[in-house]
Structures are given as C-alpha cells and as structure tokens.
N, C-alpha and C positions, 0 to 999 in steps of 0.2 A: 439424707442422713440415715445411717444405719439405725435400726430400732432395737435389736436384741442380739447380744454377743455372748457366745460361749467361750469361756476362758479355758483353754486346753493346757492347764498347768496347775500349780499348787503353791503354797507358801507365800512369801512376801511379794513376788512378782504378780501372783494372782490377785492379792489384795490391792496392789498398786493399780492394776487394770480396772478392778471393780470400782475404785475411787474415781478414776477418770470417767468411767461410764456414768456414775452417779452425778457427776458435775455436768455431763452432757445430756442428761435425761434419757439415757439408754439403759434398758434392762440388762442385767448381768446374770449369767448362768455359770455356776461352779460345778466342777466334777470332782469326785474324790474316790479313793480306794479306802478300805476299812481302817488302816492306820491313821488316815486323815479325817475320820468321821467328825472329830471335834476341832478340826483346824479352823483358824480364823477366817480363811477365805470362804469356807463353807457357811460360817455364821453371818458373814457380811454380804454375800451375794443375794440377789433377789430370789433366785431359785438355785437348788443344789441337787445333784443326782449321783447316785452311787455307781461305780464301775466294777464293783465286786470285791472279793476278799483279798486277792493277790495285791501286794503293795505297789508293784511296778507295772505289770502287764497292761492294766487299764489305761494308764497314761501313755502307753506306747501302741495303742490299737487304733489306727486311723479309721477303719471301717466303723467300729463301735462309736467313736467320737462323732464322726460325721453323721451317722445314722441318728444319734441322740440329738444333735443340733437340728436336724430336719424335723424330727419328731416333736420337739418342743417349740418349734417356730422361730429358730434363730436365723438371721440373715448373714451372720459372719462368725468367724472363729479367730480368736487372738491366741497365738501359740506361746507368747512370752519368750523365755529363753530356755535352752536345754530341751529335754524330751524330744518332741517332734518339730521343734521350731525351725530347723534347717533340713527337714526331710522333704525332698522334692516330690516324692510320691504322695505324701500327705497333702501338700499344696495342690498337686494335680487332681487329687480326688475331690478336694473342695471345689476346684474349678469345674470339674465334670458334673458335680451334683448341685451347682448353682449356689454354693455357699461362698461368700467373700472371704478369702484368706487374707488376714491383716499382715501383709508382708509382701515381698516381691513375687513375681510370677515364678511358676515351678521351673521353667527352663533356666531362669537366672540363678535360682537356688542351686540347681544341678551344676551349672557352669562354674559358679564361684566356689561350690563345695569340692569340685575336682581341682585340686591345687595346681596340677600341671596345666589344665585348661585355663585356669585363672591367670597363671603366669603368662601363657600365650596371649591372652586378651590384653593384659597390661603392656606387654611388649609392643603389640600392635597399636596401642593408644599412646605410646611414647612415655609410659610410666616406668621408671627404672626398677628392675628386679635383680635379685642377687644372682651371680653366676652359678650355673648348675645344669642339670640335665634338661634337654629340650622337651622330654616327655617322661613317661614312666620307665624305670629301669628294667631291662630284659632279664638280667641276672647279676650275680655277684661280680663276675669278671668285668662287666661293663661299669659297675660302680667303682671298682678298683682302678680301672683305666682312667675314668673321668676324675676321680679324686686325685690321682697323680698329676693330672693336667692342671687342675685349678688350685691344688695345694691344700694341705691339711691345716687346721681342722675343717671337717665338713659336717653337715647335718643330714641325717637320713630321716625322711619323713613319710608318714602314711599319706597317700594321695587324698584319701577321704577323711583324714584326721581332723582333730579339733580338740579344744579344751586341754591342751598340753599333753595329750596322749598320742602314742605312735610317733614319738620323736626321740632320736638318740644322737648325741654328739660323738663323733669319732675323731680322735687325735692322731691316729696312725692306721696303716693298712691292717695291722693285727686287730685293732679295735673294730674296724669296719667289717672284717670277716666274722667277728664274734657277734656284733650287733645286727647284722643284716637279717639273719633268720629270726632274731628276737622281734625286730620291728615288724616283719611280715606276720609273725604269729600274733602279736598284739593287734595289728591292723585288722587281721582276719576276725579275731574274736570281738573287737570293739566296734568295727565298722562294716564287717561283712565283705571286705575287699582286701586282697593281698598286694595291691598295687602300691609301690613306693617310688619316691624320687629322691634326688640328691641335690644339695645346694651348698655353696660356700658358707661356712660358719662365720658370721660377723661377730668377732670376739668383743664381749662386754659393750654392746650397743645400748643406746637409749631406746626404749620401747614407746613409740608415739603412735596414737591412733586418733582418727578424725571422725567425728559424728556427721553424717550427711542425712538430708531429707530430700526426697525426690517425688514429684507428683506424676500423674498419668499423662501430662502434656509434655513431659521431658524437662521441666524446670528442676534444677538441682541447686541446693545451697549447702554450705557446711556451717557447723556450729562450733568451729574451732576445735582445738585438740585436747586430748587427755594424755598425761604421762603415766604409764603403767609399768615403770621400770622396777618398782619395789615388788618383787615377786620371788616365789620359792618353787623350784622345780616346774617352771612355766605356769604356775598358778599365781594370779595376781592377789596381793594382800592389801596394799594401799594404792589408791588412784588419785591423781591430781589433775585439776583443770584450772586454768590452762597450764602448760608445762612451764615451770620457772626457769627452765634451762634453754629455751629457744630465744633466738633473736627475732625481732619483728620481721626480718626478711625471711628467715626460716619458716616462721609461722605462716606467712603469706604463701610461700612456695608449697608447703605441705598441704595447706588447705586447698590450693588450686589443683594439686595432684589428685586429691581425693575426689573433687568434683569431676575432674577429667576421667578418673577411673569409673565412677558411677555412670556417667554419660556413655562411656564406651560400651557398656554391657546393657544399656537400656534399663537401668535400675529404677525401681519404684518403691516407695515407702521409706522407712528408716533403716539405716545400715551404718556399718563402721568399717573404715579402711585402715588397716594396721600397717605401720612402717617400722623399719629399723633405722636408726640414725647413728652414724659414727662420723665425728667431725662435721664436715659439711656434706657428706655423702648420705643420700636417702634411698632406701630400698623398699619396695612393696613386699609385704609379708603375706597378707591374706585379707579377705573381706568377710566380715560376719554379716550374714543376711537376716538379721533379727535385731530386736532391741537388746542392748548390752546391760549386764548387771550394773555397770557404772554410769548409766545414762543420767543418774541423779546429779552428779557434779556438773555436767553440762547444763542441766536445767537450772542449777543454782547460779552459775555465772552469766547465763544468757537470758534467763527468764522465760525460755521457750519450753512448753510442756511437750516433751517428745512423744509420750503415749497419746495425748490428745491429737497431735499432728498425725500420728499413725492412723487413728480412727478417721480423721477428716480425709486423709488421702485415700483410704480404702473406700470411703463414701463417694469418691469421684470428685472431691472438691480440690481446688488449687491450693498451693502452699499459702500459708497465712503471711509469709514474710518473703521479701526480696533479700538478696545478700547484703545490700546496703542498710537494711533495717536491723541486721543482727550485729550486736556489739557484746563484748564481755566486760564484766566488772568484778574486780577482786580475784580471790583464789578460793577453791573448794577442795577439800580432802574427803575421800571416802574410805572408811575402815570396814573391811569385811570381818565382822566379829564371828569367828568360827568356833564351834564346840570342839576344840582340839586342845591338846596339852603340849605347848611348845617345849616343855622340859622333857618330854618323852617322845621326841621325834615327831611331834604334831599328831600323835595318835588321837583318833576321834574319841570324843567324850560325850556319848549320848546318854540321855536320862531325863529325869523330871526336873523342870525349872522350879525350884523351891521358893525363889523370890526374884522378881524382876522389877526394876525401876528404870524407866526410860530417861535419858538425859534430855535437857531442854535449854531454854534461854536463847538469847540472840544468836542468829546464824546457825542454829543446830537443827538438823532434820534426822528422823529415824524412819527407815522402812523395814518393817518386820511383820512376822505372823506369830510370834511367840507371846506368851503371857504367863503370869504366875500360875503354876499348876499344870502348865503345858508339858506334855511328854514328847521330847525330841526323838522321833523314830530313827532307827539305825539304817533305814533303807535308802535315804536320800543324801543330798549334799549336806555338809556339816555347818553351813552358814546359818547363824541364828538371826542376825540382823545386819543392816547396813547403816552405819553411823556416819553422817555427813556434817562437816563443819565448814562454814563460809566466813570469810572476813576480807577486808579491803586490801590488806598487804600480806606478803608471805610470812613475815614475822608474827602478825596478828593471827593468821590462820593456824600456825603451829601452836601458839598459846591457847587458842580456842579448842583446837583438837585435843590437847592435853587435858584441858578443863572438862570437856565433854566426856572423855574417856574416864576421868576421875568421877564424874557425876553418875555414871552408869553403875547400876547394881544388878548383877546377874549371877545367882547362886544355884547350886545343884549340879552344875557341870563346869568343867574347866573351859576357859576361853583364851583367845589370843589377845585380849584387850591390853594386858600389862606389857606384853611384848611390843605392841605398837607404841606404847609410851616410851619405851627405851629407844625405838627407832627415831621418834620425834626429837629426842634429846641428843642424838648423835651429831657431832660437829659437821660431818659431811652432808647430812640431810638438811641441817639448818642452813648451811652454805649453798644449798641447792646444787650439790655436786654428787651425783650418783648415777648408776646405770644398772643393768640387769644383774650385775655381779654383787650388788650391795649386800643382799642377805647372806649368800654363802661366804662372803669375805669378812663378815662380822658375827661369827658364832658366839663371841663373848656376850652379845646382847641377851642371849638366852639365859645367862647366869642370873640376870636381875629380873627376869620376866615374871617370877612368881612372888614378888614382893607384895605384901598385903597393905591396902589402905587402912588407916586406923579404924574407920567406921566398919570396914569389913571384918576386922578382928573383933570389934565390939559386938557385931551382929552374930558372929559365930559363937562367941561366949554366951550371949543371951539365949541363942537357940539351944545350946548344950544344957544350960541351966534349966530352961523350960522343959526340955525333954526329961531331965533327971527328976524334976519336981512333979512331972505328970500333968503339966498345964495343958 
C-alpha cells in the first residue's frame, strides 16, 4: 500500500483526496500558491508546501511538483481533476522518477487525449462513434467537403481539447468558414496544438457518461451511468445518477460499451467514458482519464469509494469488486454551486464569503473547501461547493434537492443555487424528459433565480442594522 501521497491540486478535490488518505492511514501532502495559503486543503493535509507567489504557474509545473514529491518522501502523486490531471508528460515524468501516478499510464492519457486517436481506437474496438473526419483536418477546404458529405450541423473540435473549450457548432458552410480559424486559435492558446477535427453534430442528445474502474491485471468494471444533460455552453451544472431516462436495456448496453472501451486501450485506474444518446443510437464522445467532478453521485448510489479504489489500484492491488457485486440504489443529484450571477450571463462573482452554512440531514453530502471568512480567489474555477442529494425515488430526490438548496446559506457572493431550484421545479425535469438543450431552451428560469428565501432577507436586514449600529 502507498505510504505518502502528494495531491497536485487545490480546493474541494484536494480535500476529498486528503480525507481518503486519512481513512487509509496514508500521509497526505498539500501544495499551494500564495492565494491558497489559507485554503482548507492546506489546513487539512498532514504536510503543506508553497509553490510560490504566482497563483497558477506552480500548479502547472511538473518538474517542481515531482521534485517536491521526491524531496519530502512521497511514493505517489494524485492529480485530482483539472490542472495536470490529463497531462501525459506529467504522468511520464512520474514514471521516470519512480513516483506512482494515481491514474492511467502516460501513453493511455496521450492516446485518449488525442480525440482523433481515441475515435480510431473506439472504431477498432467496435464502439460506435459519430460520423466525421478519419483524422485531423488538413485545411478549411477539407472541412467544407466533409461537412457537405455528412450534412450540417457539424461540430468543429480541438483534437487536444476538453472542458467544453475548443468546440464550435456550425450550421452552414458560412459558419464553418467563420469558426474554423477561431477554433484553431482557441485550440492553440488553450492546448498548445492547432489540430482540429470535424464530426456530425448530434442535435439535442442526452449526455450520458459511465464511470469505470480498471486494475493492473486488466479487470474492468463499470459503476453505472451519470446523466449530464443539464449543462450550459458545454459546462455541466446538475448531474444525475443513474439516468432516469434510460431503459434497463440501454443501461446494460452503455455499461458494456464503457468496459469494452477501457479494455481496448489497456486502461488502468478510474476513468469516465462519455456518450451521446439520441433515441436508441449511442455514440462515443470522449474518455476522461481522471477522476470526475461528479464522481460523488456514483459513490452515493453504489457505495463504492472511487478515490479509495484509485489509491488501491495505484498500490498494485486488485479491484475490490466484481461486476456482479456492484448494484445501484436510488437516485443522486449533484449541484455545482458556482460563484456566478445567473442574472448577469453567469458572470463570476468572486469575493469574501461573509456567511456559510452547510446543508445537512438525511441523504445530503457536501464537498467543499470554503468556510465563513474564506476569500474566493479570482484565478481559478468558480465552483464553491458540490451539493449532493440522494433518495430512493426520482420524486424524493427532487424534493430533497430543493430542501437541501433551501437549507444552504452562502452570503458575500452570488451563486447559482436559486437557479437550480427553478430547474428542479420545471415540469420537463420533474418528468425526466430533458437533453442538452434544456438550459438554452428555458431562459425564463433565469427570471426567478434571484428570489430570496425569507431567512436570507432577515439575515440581510440584521447585517445592515448591525453595521449601522456599529456592532
């Protein structure tokens, strides 16, 4: 078993990994840049080390992180998600320096990070992919010719892209001509690569992803699916496990496809295979070679600790479960509570958390790194916390989700919490009839997203009175 793990990340995912280490009697090492000096992950880890003043560069410096891990006696690094988590060079450096990278091998990260190579691997394994270019596009003329053959709309995508960046939908040849240089520019700036490919746009699909675990002996299991269709501009807002929209036959088929995909590329550790579903047609979209933000809801319905399994697999141990051991029970919702203003085009709302009260009660889980008095820095993702609600039925989980959102108090910054309450009340969501077009097709929900809970109004009045009285 691993003895000491450096967490190459920050915020709530770093805290999540630190907690898993504590339960497994493994020492945890946090890293931080100056804006995170008072971060919760720094306070909770067994050891913490500064990476310097710059808010970003330290978290993106493979050499510095690996050198620190060796210097303080770590035998492994957990990358979390974001930052260097899907950086094949970082994983390769860990391998070369004798540090266990808690994730797949570097060549697998590289292969699945290259979207055209990943599509080729899936075709070879018999996993359906959307019609599109066989490889990277040579130029705009090739893109126009191919788009004419498969029909509009089409998606133009950065080959090394991810996180919703480097993607443009094109509904006509004119749009393709306009968007082609934009995607190349964005891809070059964000990913250091100008390579792009083209695929048929599946209009208004359901976005379904499957959590898999694979050990070093080649055993692979899936932990069922998550429905990530509630999203805005390719960024997920609310995630659901399992999908209330799948039939048992679809669930079994998609789970089997995910296992087949993982085996085809020799995958090891935790990963997520993402699909687009339209009618009964399923298409491979991409594979995320890391722990997902939304792993929480899979844990809630299956009882499997995904991060613990990651650490066990990296220690060379076999999977704790066979496929027949894994069952799911009930439904879980995850709300990404972001410091954003839904009424102002979701503009980030960074600042000091003047008051925070975590929701609780039966079936409620919160993963966060904020606290009252915490200053949310403007340099990172705007997510404040992940609020998870679980219940036995779809109707009950919606009710519990509303109650938990109502329970939460987060003042000092604007958040997306009230907007999510409007989504939960919409008849299409209640009927479990939605796809990736839900958010853009219901702009009216934003009109009600800033309604104040009575207790929030009371707190605001009390705060104003106290300030005036000089309390």
